[in-house]
N, C-alpha and C positions, 0 to 999 in steps of 0.2 A: 786590402783585405779585410782592415776593420769596417770601410764604408760597405762594404758587400754582406758583411756579415748583420751588419745595421739593415740594410735593404732587405734581406731576406727576412728577418725578423719583422721588421713592417709588412711586408707580403703576407706572412704567416698569420699576426694579428687580424687583417682585415679580412683573411678566408673564413678565420673562428668567430668574427662580428659577422660574416656574411650568413654562416651556417647558422648561427644563433638566430639571426633573424629568420630566415626560414622556417626553422621548427617554431618560431612563435607565431609565425602568420599561420601554417597548414592547421593549427586546432581550431583558430577562426574560422578559416574556410570549410572546414569540414563541418563546424557547429552551422556554419548559415546553409550549407547544403542540405545535413538532416532537416533544420526547421524550415526547410522551402518543402521537403519531401511530406513532411509531417502536415504542413498546412493544409493538405488535401483533407486529413481526417480529423485536424485539432478544432474542439469548440470555440469558436471565436464569438466575436460581439461587433456588431450589434445581431442580435438574433430573432426570428419571426414566430410568432404563434397564431391561430385564429381567433381573435377577440368575442369568444362566447364558451360556452358549456355545453353540456349533452341537451340540457332542455331547453336550449334558444335555438337548435338545429333542427329545421325541418324535415332534410332529406339528404341522403349523402350519394352521389353516384361516382361510379367506378368504372373508367372505360381500361382495359388493358385488351395484350394480344385472344385472351381468352373469352371476349365479349365483355357485356355490360352487367355491371350488378348495381341494383339500386336497393338502399337499405332507409326504412322509415322507420318512425317509432312503432312496437306491438301497443294493442290496446288490452287494459285492465281489464278485470271484470266487471267493473261499473261504468265502461265505456273510457277513461279517461286514458293517458298515455302511461303505459308499463316503463320499466327503466329496461327493460329488453327491446332489440331490435330485430327486424323483421326483412324479408325481403319484399319488395315492391310486389313483386309477382311471384306468387308461392309456385314453387316447383314440384313435381310428382314424388321426390325422391325426399326424404329427412334431412334436415340440415343441421349442422352442427352449431347449437344457441350460445354456447361458450365463445365459440370463435366469431361468431356474428358481432357479438357483443365488443370481443376485442377489436375487431377490423373498424367499429365507430369509434371506440375511444383512439386508436390510431390515426384515424382522419383526422378528429377532432381536437386530439391535445398534445399530436407532437411538436416539438420544438425545433425549427431550422435554424441552423447557425450560418451566416455570412461568409462562402470560401472568398468568391472573387466578383464585388461590385463592380468592376468594368469588363466581363470578359464577352467578348464578342462571337466568338468561335462555338455556339453550342452544342454543333455536331460532333466535336471532342468530350461532349458529359453525356452522350446519348440522349439528346434530348432534342433531337432534329432528324426524325420525330422521337415525341419521348416515349418511352415504353410503360407507360402508363399516365392516365389523367383522372385527379380526384377532384370533384365539384360538391363543395359543403354549402348546402343554400341553410340560412339562416331566415327565422320567421320574420325577422322584421326588413326582409328582401334582398337584404344582399348576400351575394354570391362570393364564396372564394375559389379559385382554380388552382390546384396544383399539378406540376408537371415533373412525373418521377423518371430519370432518366438510367446510366448505367451504374453499377458499383465501383466504388475507387478500388485502386490496387489491392488494399490491403482487405478489402470485404467488409469493413467494420461499417462502412457508411454507403449512403447511394446518392447521387448526384440529385439536384432538384432546381425546379425555376417555379417561381410562384407570380402568378397574372397581375401584371400592375406594380410589380415590385422590381427595382433593377438588381442583375447581378444572379449569380449561382449561390447555392444554399446547399446544406447539407442535412442529410436525415438521417435515422440508426438504421441498421440493416435490419432489425428487427421488426420495427414500425413497417418500414418499405416493404418487406415481405409481404407481410398481411395484407398489405394492396396492392399485389399484384396476384392475387387467388385466382383461382378457376372453381368451376362447377364441382370438380372432383375434389377439390379441397374442401369445401363447401360440405359436402357429403358427410351425414353422421355414420360413424362404423358400426355404432351401436345397435345391436338388432334387439327387437323387444325381447323382454324378458320372457324364457320359457323354462318354468321349473317342473320338474318331473313329480315334486310332489304335490302340487297342483293339479294333476292331470285328473282330467274325466274320459280323455280318448284319444287314440292315437292309430293312424293308419299310415303303412309305409308302404309305397308302390314302388316295382322296380319297371320301367319300361311299360307303364301304364296296367300293368298287370298287380293285382293285390297281392303284397309278400307277407305283411305282417296287422292283424289288427288287436288292439287292446281294449280292455275296458276298466274305469274303474271299479273297486269294490262298493257296494254300498255300506257295510257294515265290516268293518277291518278287526281280525282280531288274532293272534297270536295262536297258531296251531299246537296243542298240547304236545307235552313229549311224549313219545312211544311208550318207553317203560318208568316205572317210577324212580325217582331220581335222576330223569336226563331232562337236559335244557330242551327248553321250549324253542321251535324251529322259527327261524325269522317270519316277522309277519309279511303278510302278503298283500300288497295294496292294489294288485293290478290281476285281471283275469284276462288270458288268451282266447279270443274267440276265432284267430284265423292265423294259422294253418292249423293249430289243434285247439280244438274247440275247449272251452272250460277247464283250462288247464291254468293252475296259480301261477303267478310270476313273481320273482323276488325282485324287489325294486333296485337294491344295490347292485347284484348281479345284473340286470337291467343295464342301470347306467355305465357301468363298468364295459361290460361287453358292446353295446350299441352306441353309446358314446364317449369311451375311453375314459370316464370321469374315475377319480380317486375315491376311496371307501368316504361317504358322509358329504358329499357332494351331487348336488342335484338341480343344478342350473345351468341349462344346455347351453344359453347362448354366452354366456359369460365365460364359460370355462372350455367351450369346443368348437363352434362355429366362427373362424377367425375371417372379417372381411376384410380385403383388401384394397379396394377401391371402386368406384363408381364406375361403368363402360359405357353406360347409353342412357339418357335421361328419359328417353322415348324409343320404345322399342320399335323396329321396323322390319325385320325379319327373324323370329323367334328357331327358326331350323337354321339360322347360321349360328346361333349358341348351345344349338343340341336341346331347347326348350320346348320344340313341338310337341316331341312325345319324350319328356324329361327320364334321363336314367334312374333318377330316385325323385321321389315326392315324399314330404312329410306333412301331414294333414293332423294338424295338434288343434286338440279342443282342450281349454283349461276350464278353471271356474270363473274367468271374467269375458275371454276372447276365444277366436280363433283364429289359428294363422295354417295359410296353405305354402309350403315352402319347396320349391320346385329348382333340382339340381341338373345340369345342361352337361355339356361337353367340356372335358378338361383339356390343358392347354400347357402342358409344361407343369409348372408346380399350382396350377392355379386353375380353377372351375369356375363355369359361369353359373349364375345362381337368379333368381327372382321371386317375389311372391304373386300368387296367382292374381290377387286382385290389384295388383300395381301395374304401372308401363316401365320403371326402371328395372336396368340387366345390371349387376355387380359380380363382383369375382371374389372369391374367398379362396384360403388356400385348401389344397387340395388334401393335403397330410392330417389337417384338422379334423376332417368327416372320412376319413381311411376306415375305421371301426365302423361308421355308418353303411360302408359299400361293401364290409366283408361278413358281418355277425352272420352268425344262424340263430334261429329263432330255439333250437333245441338248448342253446347254449344257457339262458335264465329262466327256463322253466321246471315246476315239480313233474318230474321223471315217474315218480313212483307209479305203480300201476294201480296199487289200493293202498294209501297211507291211512289206518286207522289205528286210534289208540286202545292199547289193550284194557284199557279199565271198562272202555264201551262194548269189547267184542264178548260173545259166549261160546261162540264155535266157529271153526274151521273146518270147511269140508272140501277134500283133495281127492278128485277121480280123474284117475287115466285108463286107458283102454287095458290094463290088466291089475289097476290096484283102486282102492279104496281109503282114504284115511279119515277120521273122525275126530279134530281135537278138539275138546272141549275144555271150558276154563269155569271153575269155581271162584265166584269174587264173593268177600267180603260186603254185608249187607250194614249200610251207615244211616243212619236217622237222619232226618233233613227239619228243616223250619216248617215245612207244611204237615209235619207228621208223618209222611211217608218214606220208606225207605228208600235209600240210593246205592248203586251199587259202587263201591270201593273197591280195593286192591285187590290182586289175585291172589287166592291162597293156597289153590291146588288144581290140579288138570289131569287128564286120561286123553289118551290116544288109541281110537280101537277097542275104550273101554279099560284099557292096561293105564293104572296110575304112574305118572311122569313125575319127576324130582323137578322143584320149581324151577332152579335154574335152569335145567334143560330146556323146561318148558318154554320160557323166557328168550333163550338163546335160538330156540324153533320158531318161536312165533317172529321172532326180528329177524330170522332168513326170510320166513313167507312174505313178512308186508314192506321187506327190501327188495322186492323183485321191483326194478324199474328198467324201461324201454331204451335201447340203443339208439334207434331213429325212428324215424316218422315218414309216411311215405301216402301217397293219396290212397283214399280208403279204396279197399277191395271188396267189390259188391259181392260176391260169390268164393268166398275163402274156402268152401268146402265143408267135412265131419270134423268137429272138434276133437283134440287128441287130448288134452286138459283141461280142465275146469279148476276153478277155485272160488268157493262161495262162503264169502263171510255173512254170518248173522248176527248183528250189532242189536244194542237197545233203541238203536233209531231205522231199524230196517234191513235189508238186505242186499249187498254186492258182488255180482257176479263177475270174473276174470275169465274171458274163455281164450285157450290155445289152438290156434290154427297151423299146419303145416304153412312154411311159405317159400323155403330152400332147403338144400341140405345142413345147413348152420343155424338158421331162423324161424322162429315161430312169428306170426303175425297176431297182435293181441287185439280184442276190443272188450272195453268195460261195460258190461250192462248192455243196453240198448245201442249203444254209441256206436262208430265207425270202426272198420277192422283196419286200423293204420299203425299200428305200435309193431317195432320188429324189436324181439329180444333174443339174446342167443340161448339156442337150444340149453347147453351146457349150464346156465344159471337155474333154469325150471329143473334140470334133471338132479342139478345138488340139493336140491329141496326135497324131491321125493327121496332120493338116498339119505338123506337127516331123518324123513318121518319113518321109514323102513328100520334106520339104526335106533329110533328113539322105543322100538318096540320090542 
C-alpha cells in the first residue's frame, strides 16, 4: 500500500512538471507568432532610399492602372527651376499644386525597409505585375525604378520592390497612396474666386434664355431715410436690367436668395459651389451631360476676369458643369446650387413704386375717376455753404388746402410712398385707360405712377414712361385713397 502511494505521488509530480513546462513554452510560441505576423509591417534594417534630393532629380514618371504621370520642375520667373513641380504634359483642367509637390516628395524621399531579402514568389505581394511603377531619373543619368504592390494585411504599409535590389521592401501607405494617383486625384477642386463685392455684371440664363441681368452701380450711396430720424436704407451695389429694368438690388439679399450665403458672406465659390470630381478631361459629347443647352448658366464679370459657368443635367446628388471656354467637365453638389436653381428676381429688389425722401418732396397729387387730392408740404429753409437756401425738414402741410397735423401728414406720406408691387409680368403694351395716377413733385423733378385695371384684384402699374408690368393689389391703393379722404 505504501509503495502504491509513493507511485501515485511520483506520477502527480511528473504531471505537474509537464504542465509547468507547457505553460512556460506557450508564451514563447505566442511571442514568436506575434513577431512573425508583425514582420510584415515592422520597420527593419537595412533600409533603402534614393541617393539624391529634389534638386538632383530631372523627372519622375509614375505608371499605374490610371495611366502615366510625368513630373518635372516648374520654371521660375527668371527661367531657373522653381521649387514647384508640374506635369510634363499640361492638362486642360486645373491641377492641385500642393498635391503635385507632395507626390514628388513621396517619390524621392520615401525610405523603404527590407522585409524579406530572399522572397521568390513576388505575386503574393502584388508585384507580379506591380500595381504601380515609379521611375525617378536623376540629372547625373542614374535611374531608380520602384515597383509598388498590394497593401499589407493591416493596411499600414505597401509591399515594394526596387530594381537591381534584392528582396521585398515596405513603404508607408501614406506615401504609396500618393503614387497611385489618377487624373481625378490631381484635379484642383477649388474654382476661381468669384466675389459679389467685385461684381461688374452678371447674367443668369435658363435653358439659353436670359433670366436675370445685373449691373454694378457706378456711384454707390445709401438711400436717405424716408422720414427724419429714420435709418438709411441698405446700400444698393447693383441695379437690375432684366427682367425688371432699373430696379435697385440689395446685395446681401441677392447673396442670400440666389446663392444661399450667410449675412456678410459674398464669396460664391468658397461658400456655395461645391466641386465633387473631374468627370471628363476632354469633352466628347456635351449633350450626354445636358450641357449643349445648359439648364443654367452664370456669366460673371468682375473687376479682373470673366467667368462663364454652365450647369447641365443632374444625376442623383450631383450635377454636371463646365466652363464655356474649357474642355473638361466636372461634377458639383446639386444641393450646393439649389438656391441658384430656385430663386426669383423679385426676392431681392427694391419693390417700391416710388421711393422719395420727404425732404425732397413738395407735392403729391392723387387723381382717381371720382376724386382728386393735392398734398402740399412746406419745408424749413436752411442756409448752405454757397449762400443759397436748401430745403430742410417739413414744418407743415395741407390736403386740398386744409391744414393737416404734422404727424398725420407724415403717416399719410409714408402710406403713399410705401406702395410696392407684389409681382411683375411681361409688359402690357396697351393697358387701357388709367384708373388712378399719383404724381410726385420734387426738387429734382416729377415722377408719375399710373395704375390700370389688370383683373378683379390687381392693378398693372407703370412708372413714368416705363413699361406697364408691375402688379399691385387693389386693396393697398384703396387704403391710400381712404386715408386721404379721412384726413380732410
